[in-house]
C-alpha positions in Angstrom: 58.4 -147.9 18.2 54.5 -147.4 17.1 53.5 -144.4 14.9 50.7 -142.2 16.2 47.6 -141.4 14.0 47.3 -137.8 13.5 44.1 -138.8 15.9 46.2 -140.2 18.7 48.6 -137.8 18.1 46.3 -134.7 18.8 45.2 -136.7 22.2 48.7 -137.5 23.3 49.6 -133.4 22.7 45.9 -132.6 24.6 47.1 -135.4 27.9 50.4 -134.1 28.1 49.3 -129.9 27.7 47.2 -131.1 30.5 49.3 -132.6 32.9 52.6 -130.1 32.7 49.1 -127.6 33.0 48.3 -129.3 36.6 52.1 -130.0 37.7 53.0 -126.1 37.0 50.2 -124.8 38.6 51.6 -127.0 41.4 55.3 -125.6 40.7 56.5 -129.2 40.7 58.5 -128.2 36.8 58.3 -125.1 37.6 62.8 -125.7 38.0 62.5 -128.2 34.9 60.6 -125.0 32.1 62.9 -122.6 30.8 62.2 -119.9 29.4 62.1 -119.4 25.3 65.0 -117.0 25.9 67.3 -119.4 28.2 67.0 -121.8 25.3 67.9 -119.9 22.8 70.7 -119.7 24.8 71.4 -122.6 25.8 70.8 -124.8 21.8 72.0 -121.6 19.7 69.1 -121.2 18.3 67.4 -118.9 17.2 64.4 -116.6 18.4 62.4 -116.7 15.3 62.9 -120.8 15.1 62.0 -121.3 17.8 58.8 -119.8 17.5 58.3 -122.0 14.3 58.9 -124.5 15.9 56.5 -123.9 18.6 53.2 -122.1 16.1 53.8 -125.1 14.4 53.1 -127.6 17.4 57.6 -129.0 16.8 57.8 -128.3 20.2 55.8 -129.2 23.1 55.3 -125.7 25.4 53.4 -124.5 28.7 51.9 -121.2 28.3 52.2 -119.2 31.9 51.0 -115.8 31.6 53.2 -114.6 28.2 55.8 -116.4 29.0 56.3 -119.7 26.7 58.2 -122.8 28.8 59.6 -125.6 27.4 61.3 -128.6 28.5 65.0 -128.8 27.9 64.9 -132.3 26.8 62.6 -132.0 24.2 64.1 -129.0 22.9 67.4 -131.4 22.9 65.5 -134.1 21.5 64.3 -132.5 18.7 67.3 -130.4 17.9 69.1 -133.3 17.6 66.3 -135.2 15.4 67.0 -132.1 12.8 70.8 -132.6 12.9 70.7 -136.1 12.6 67.8 -136.3 9.6 
């Protein structure tokens, strides 16, 4: 896979965020997105680590009201990469 420039990465994240927001508004992804506490429980990651990953842009997130929603496959991929490195 080709490495993206920082500008391309920013554009990619913005577009993916817009797509996720649009799908979420149509309730198309709601069953596939999990809340923070569910991610913490399933992947046994601390709430602080999940928050740090979110705040540093490591894990994609959708904000719905006061809740943060995550695609579990995104989180799994990131945690697997961290474990292997």
